[in-house]
N, C-alpha and C positions, 0 to 999 in steps of 0.2 A: 362347220360350226362345232366347236367342242362343247362338251357338257359343262355347265357352270351354275353356280349358286350365288344369289345376291340377297343378303339378309336385310330385313326391315325396309324393303323397297316401297311398300305401300302404294300410294296413289300413282307414283311414277310408273309402276308396272302396267297400269291400265292406260295411262297417257302415252306410254312408249310402245304399246303393242299395235297389232294390226287393226286397222279400221274395218268395219263391216264390209264384206265382199272384197277385201284386199287379198288377192291371190298370192302376193309376194311376201306377206307378213307371216308371223308365227301362228301356228294352229294351237288353240287352247281346247280344253275339254268341252267347255260350254259351246264354243263355235262348232266343234266337231259333232257334238250331239245334235245341235239344231240342223246342221247340214245333213246329217245322216237320216233325219226324219223325212226330208224331201229336199234333195239337191236343187230342184227346180224352184221351190218356194224360198229356200235360203238365198238363192242367187237373185231372183227377180221379185221377191215379196217386199212389203214395206219395211222400213227400218224398225228395229226392236225398240220398244219403250218399256222401261221398268214399271212394275205395278207398285201400289202403295205397300204391299207386303214385302216386296223386294227392297224398297227404300228403307223400310223398318229394319230389315235384316242388315243392310249396309250400315245403318246408324249404330246398331248394336256391335257389329264387327269393328267399326272405326273407334268406338268408345272403349272397347275391350282391348283391341290389338294395336291400334295406332291412334291414340287419343289426340295427339297433336295435329292430326289431319282432319279432324271432324269439321273444323271451321272452313276447310277448303271444299268440303263436300256439301255442307248444309248451311242454310241461313235461317236463323231464328227470327220469326216475324215479330216486329214491334206493334203490329196492328191486330185488332180483334177480328176484322173482316177486311175485304178488299172491294168494298162498294165505292169508296172515294177514289178519285183520280190519282192522288198521291200514293195511296196504298197499292193500286194496280200497277202503277209505273215502277214502284219499288220491287214488286213481285216479278214483273217482266224482266227487270234488270238482273235479278238474282238467277232466274232461269237462263237468261242469255249468257250469264257467267258460268253456267254449267252446274249450278247448285240446286239442291232440292229445298223447297221452303217447308219449314216445320215450325212447331210451336214450342214454347217452354215446357208445356205438358209432355210433349214427345221426348224432350231431353230428359226430363225428370223420370219418365217411365223407363227409358232406356238405361238410365243410371241405376235404377232399381234392379233391372234385369241383369246388368253387369255385376252388381253386388252379389246377386244370387249365384252367378257363375263362379265368381272369385271365392265364394265361401263353400263351394262344392268340394267335398272331400276328395273325389277322384281328380278333379282339376288341380287341387292343391298337391296331390301326391305325384303329379308329373314332375315336380321340382323345377329347376331352372329351365327356361325354354326361350326359343326365338319365335317371333311373330312375323307373319306376312313374309315368308321366305320364297323368293322367286327362283324357279329352277328352269333350265333351258337345255335342250339337246336336239340332235338331228336324228330323225328316223327315216332312213332311206333318203329320198329327195325332199323331205318335209321337215321344216324347222318347227319344233314343238315347245310349248312353254306351259308352266303351271304356277299357281300361287298357293303355297301350303300355309294354312292359317297358323298352325302351332307345330313347332318342331322341338320336342323335348331334347335337352342336351344329351341325355343318355336314354337308352331303352330301345326296344324293337319297333316302336310305333310312330306313326305320323297322325295328326289329329285335324279334323275339320269341324268348324262350327256351323250348325244349321238352325235357323229360326223356323218355327212351324206353328201353324194355327192350333194344333192339338196333339197331345201325346196320349194315345188310347191303349195301345197294346204293342207288343213286339211285332206281331203280324202286320199291324198297320204301318209301322215304321219300315219293316222289311219291304212292304209294297211300295212305299215312297222311294226307297233306295233303288228298287228295280225300275219303276216307272220313270224316274228322273235321271237314271244313268249314274247314280252316285258310285256304283261299283266300277264303272269306267274310270271315274275320277280317282278312286282308291288305287287301282292298278297303275294308271298312268303316273300318278304322283309318286308312288313307290318306285317305279322304274326310273323316273327322272331323277329322283333324289339319290338312289343307289348308284346310278351311272355317274352323277356329278360328285358325289361324296366318297365313293369307294366303299361305302358301308353295305350292309345286307339286311336292311330293315324289312320285315315281312308282315307287319300288322298295321291295319288302318282302322282308326276309331272315329266315329262321328259323335259329336256332342250336340244333341238336339235340345233346344230350349223353346218353350212356348212363348208366344208374343203377348200374352195377357197374364196379369197377376194370378197366382203367386209365382209365375215363371218357373214352372216345373221343368226339370231337366231329365234327360235319359241318355245313357251311354250305350252305343252299339258298336260292337267289334265285328268286322266282316270275316267270314271263314276263308280258309285258303281256296276252297272251291269257288266261292263267289268272286274272290279277287281274280282268280284265273279266268273265270267267265268274262269278267270285265276286261281283262287283258286281251283275250281273243277278240272281243267285240270292238274295242277301240283300235286294235291293229287292223282289223278288217275295214273299219271306217276310214282309217288312214289310207289303205290301199284304194278304197273307193274314191277318196279325195284326190289321190294322185292321178287316177284314171280320168276323173272329171277335168282336172286342170290340164292334163296332157291332150285330151280330145276336145276340150271346150264344149262338152256335152253335159247337160244338167238334167238328169231324168227326174220324172215325177215320182211321188210316193208309190203310185200304181201306174206302171208304164205299159202301154199297149193294151190289148184286149185280154182280160182275164176271165176265165169261166169259173163260176161258182156252182156248188152242189148244195143239196139240202144238208144242213149241218147235223152232226150226230145227235145233238140234244133235240132237234126238231123231229128227227127220225124216231127217236124214242117216244116222243109225245104222240106221234101218229100211229104207233103200234097198238 
């Protein structure tokens, strides 16, 4: 599989990708991150279900980046509630069709959020840009893919949009990046893009936006060291993935018998 780029792929990227636990499909960052937490749980656990916060993030993404696909992902309810049979049947049909049911208030709130982003000076300064750019490559025996939210036509950076419940401090956002593996995403997407485009982009920015008014935004650029740490981590995870696929063994997060000792903080308290 040669490296390739497909611009404005949008929903087709997700519909055309690997289904959960499909060992023959392409590996994405989100799949690789979930797998690496516990291969056993990823392989044998229940199917993933998006939370309301995730659905909100998808709504903002679609309205900002691929507005023409919003109707494919969401159904605006004409009902105030779902107590009547007709309303319940309508909702069940929308869910069966793969849509999330939302209200007009949700649409209006997301539109306000999108307006704040579009009026953001840093966002405006990016100039002409492509949205929802799919990138593919082969790493060893593993096919890998990613969806880059925003690719400026020129410049050294790639950009990803993240909705969040709160923006409190740089330290808080830094913690979110580490805990959720966003540095993996940054390194992987840069590597995929550069391999497919022949460019040498070396910066990755995250645009965080709160999910409540006034929809405050924050821009975070990852350091070279953090991107490199993400690169080492995702490559190690791919090696682990390849081993699991080859051996058909899916270890638990804690495998075997592990001895623990009194932690250093407890030793200090007992002194």
